[in-house]
C-alpha positions in Angstrom: 6.1 -29.8 24.5 5.4 -33.5 24.2 1.9 -34.6 25.4 3.5 -37.0 27.9 5.5 -34.2 29.5 3.0 -31.4 29.4 1.9 -30.7 32.9 -1.6 -29.6 31.9 -2.2 -32.8 29.9 -0.7 -34.9 32.8 -3.1 -33.2 35.3 -6.1 -33.7 33.1 -5.2 -37.3 32.4 -4.9 -37.9 36.2 -8.4 -36.3 36.7 -9.8 -38.5 33.9 -8.3 -41.6 35.6 -10.0 -40.5 38.9 -13.3 -40.1 37.0 -12.9 -43.5 35.3 -12.3 -45.1 38.7 -15.4 -43.4 40.1 -17.4 -44.8 37.1 -16.1 -48.3 37.8 -17.1 -48.0 41.5 -20.5 -46.7 40.5 -21.2 -49.5 38.0 -20.1 -52.2 40.4 -22.3 -50.6 43.1 -25.2 -50.5 40.6 -24.7 -54.2 39.8 -24.8 -55.1 43.5 -28.1 -53.1 44.0 -29.7 -54.6 40.9 -28.7 -58.1 42.1 -30.5 -57.3 45.4 -33.6 -56.1 43.5 -33.5 -59.2 41.3 -33.4 -61.5 44.3 -36.3 -59.7 46.0 -38.4 -59.7 42.8 -37.8 -63.4 42.3 -38.9 -64.0 45.9 -42.1 -62.0 45.4 -42.8 -63.1 41.8 -42.3 -59.7 40.3 -40.9 -59.6 36.7 -37.2 -58.6 36.7 -37.3 -56.5 33.6 -39.9 -53.7 33.6 -39.5 -51.5 30.5 -41.9 -48.9 31.9 -39.7 -48.4 35.0 -36.6 -48.2 32.8 -38.3 -45.5 30.7 -39.3 -43.5 33.8 -35.8 -43.7 35.1 -34.4 -42.5 31.8 -36.8 -39.6 31.8 -35.9 -38.6 35.4 -32.2 -38.7 34.4 -32.9 -36.5 31.4 -34.5 -33.9 33.7 -31.4 -34.0 35.9 -28.8 -33.9 33.1 -27.0 -30.5 33.1 -25.0 -31.4 30.0 -22.8 -31.3 28.1 -24.0 -34.9 27.5 -26.8 -34.6 25.0 -30.2 -36.2 25.5 -29.4 -38.8 22.8 -26.0 -39.4 24.4 -27.8 -40.0 27.7 -30.2 -42.4 26.2 -27.4 -44.4 24.6 -25.4 -44.5 27.8 -28.4 -45.6 29.9 -29.3 -48.3 27.4 -25.7 -49.6 27.4 -25.7 -49.6 31.2 -29.0 -51.5 31.2 -27.8 -54.1 28.7 -24.5 -54.5 30.6 -26.4 -55.0 33.9 -28.7 -57.6 32.4 -25.8 -59.4 30.8 -23.7 -59.4 34.0 -26.6 -60.7 36.1 -27.7 -63.3 33.5 
């Protein structure tokens, strides 16, 4: 059976599309929250980037990660999200 007609593949692709949309919503929500934090930090003269806080957040995520995402995969994903966030917010 061709992959584009296989009902199992079609169902799994639909589920992946839903997950992708949830990721998109979550990233946009995260950007909004970080923008709020940035405005508050600027108003109170707190540095925007705080590597120690980023590291603590990563460690906390690592403790909550049930897998199958590896610890290294989590680190790469989190770093990419941080870089994306910083780039989007200038």
